C-alpha positions in Angstrom: 9.1 -1.4 22.0 12.0 1.0 22.4 14.1 -1.1 20.2 11.3 -1.1 17.6 11.5 2.7 17.7 15.0 3.0 18.0 14.7 4.5 21.2 13.3 7.6 20.0 9.4 6.8 20.8 7.7 10.2 20.3 9.3 11.4 17.2 10.6 7.8 15.3 9.7 7.6 11.8 9.6 4.2 9.9 13.2 3.5 9.1 12.1 2.1 5.4 11.7 5.6 5.0 7.5 5.3 4.3 6.5 8.4 6.4 4.5 6.5 9.4 5.5 7.4 12.8 5.1 6.9 16.3 1.6 8.9 16.6 0.5 6.8 13.8 1.6 3.2 15.9 -0.1 4.8 19.0 -3.1 4.7 17.0 -3.3 0.9 16.9 -0.9 -0.5 18.9 2.6 -1.3 18.3 1.8 -5.3 18.1 -0.5 -4.7 15.1 1.7 -2.1 13.7 4.7 -4.4 14.2 1.7 -7.0 12.5 1.7 -4.4 9.3 4.9 -4.3 9.1 5.2 -8.2 8.3 2.2 -8.1 5.9 4.3 -5.3 4.1 7.0 -7.7 3.4 4.4 -10.4 2.1 2.9 -7.6 0.0 5.7 -6.5 -1.5 7.2 -10.5 -2.4 3.2 -10.8 -3.4 4.4 -8.1 -6.3 7.7 -9.4 -7.5 7.6 -10.5 -11.2 4.8 -7.9 -11.7 4.9 -4.9 -14.0 3.9 -1.6 -12.8 5.4 -0.3 -9.4 3.0 2.7 -9.7 -0.5 2.7 -10.9 0.3 -1.1 -12.5 -0.2 -4.7 -11.6 2.4 -4.8 -8.7 0.9 -1.7 -7.2 -2.5 -3.2 -7.0 -1.6 -6.8 -5.9 0.8 -5.3 -3.1 -2.2 -3.0 -1.9 -4.4 -6.2 -2.1 -2.1 -8.4 -0.3 -1.2 -5.8 2.4 -4.6 -4.6 3.6 -5.9 -8.9 3.1 -3.3 -9.8 5.3 -3.5 -7.2 7.9 -7.4 -8.0 7.7 -6.8 -11.5 8.5 -4.3 -11.0 11.2 -5.5 -7.8 13.3 -9.1 -7.5 11.9 -10.7 -5.4 9.1 -11.0 -2.1 11.3 -7.4 -1.9 12.1 -6.4 -2.9 8.4 -8.3 0.1 7.2 -7.3 2.4 9.7 -3.5 1.3 8.9 -4.3 1.7 5.5 -6.1 4.9 5.6 -3.1 6.3 7.8 -0.5 4.7 5.0 -2.8 7.0 2.4 -3.2 10.1 4.1 0.8 10.3 5.3 2.2 8.5 1.7 0.7 11.0 -0.8 1.4 10.2 -4.6 4.8 11.4 -5.5 5.1 14.5 -6.9 6.4 14.7 -10.6 8.3 17.5 -12.7 5.6 17.1 -15.1 2.3 15.2 -15.5 2.9 11.5 -15.3 2.4 9.7 -18.8 -0.8 9.3 -20.0 -2.0 12.6 -17.6 -2.9 15.9 -18.4 -2.1 17.2 -14.8 -0.4 16.1 -11.7 -3.9 16.2 -9.8 -5.5 13.9 -12.3 -2.7 11.5 -11.5 -3.2 11.9 -8.0 -6.9 11.1 -8.2 -6.2 8.7 -9.8 -3.9 6.8 -7.9 -5.8 7.6 -4.8 -8.7 6.0 -6.2 -7.1 2.9 -7.6 -5.2 2.5 -3.8 -8.6 2.7 -2.1 -10.5 0.7 -4.7 -7.6 -2.1 -4.0 -7.3 -1.6 -0.1 -11.5 -2.4 -0.2 -10.8 -5.4 -2.3 -7.8 -6.9 0.4 -10.2 -6.2 3.2 -13.2 -8.4 1.8 -10.7 -10.9 0.6 -9.1 -11.0 4.1 -12.4 -11.6 5.8 -11.9 -14.7 4.9 -9.4 -16.3 7.3 -8.5 -19.5 5.2 -7.9 -17.7 2.2 -3.9 -17.1 1.1 -3.8 -13.4 0.4 -0.9 -13.4 -2.4 -2.7 -15.6 -5.0 -6.3 -14.7 -4.0 -5.1 -11.0 -4.9 -3.3 -12.1 -8.1 -6.7 -13.8 -9.0 -8.6 -10.8 -8.4 -6.2 -8.9 -10.6 -6.7 -11.7 -13.5 -10.2 -11.5 -12.9 -10.6 -7.8 -13.5 -11.7 -6.9 -9.6 -8.5 -4.4 -9.0 -8.0 -1.3 -10.3 -5.2 -0.8 -12.5 -4.4 2.9 -13.9 -1.8 1.6 -16.2 -0.7 -2.0 -16.9 3.1 -1.6 -17.1 3.2 1.1 -14.2 4.7 3.5 -16.6 2.0 6.1 -15.6 3.7 6.9 -12.3 7.5 6.8 -13.0 7.8 9.1 -15.6 9.1 12.6 -14.4 8.3 11.8 -10.6 11.7 11.7 -8.0 10.6 9.3 -5.8 11.5 5.8 -6.3 9.1 2.8 -6.5 7.5 0.8 -3.0 5.4 3.5 -1.1 5.6 1.3 2.2 
């Protein structure tokens, strides 16, 4: 455990820079946190080759796959808690000007949060089926219009933003 938190169990911040702290780990336990990190890697891999790291297809599949994987491995309640903590501690990046297609930063933040919440919910529902392949199921959900996408190519979230892609 101390190795995972770099000998700083009370002040640990995720080495990937995603903002989760030891307090987040404490809420679900170190093993479930480790599992969530492994699911994150699966989700990032599943979104490769898709357009739109913010608000686009890649973002939608990444969220769905991450939460689906966690649901299968640590259960739906824990997966929801991890996803909710992630959204709480990783808000929509601030932009110098409203992203393309949005009249204000607030409008984009609202749409981005709604998209993530929706796709996280779909991931939980898919993950309740223990034998389902999460990356394939989430890509099929995207193809069938079940996942929410704010901007197919993801360009809305990239114009004027300071932060680079991938929340987690």
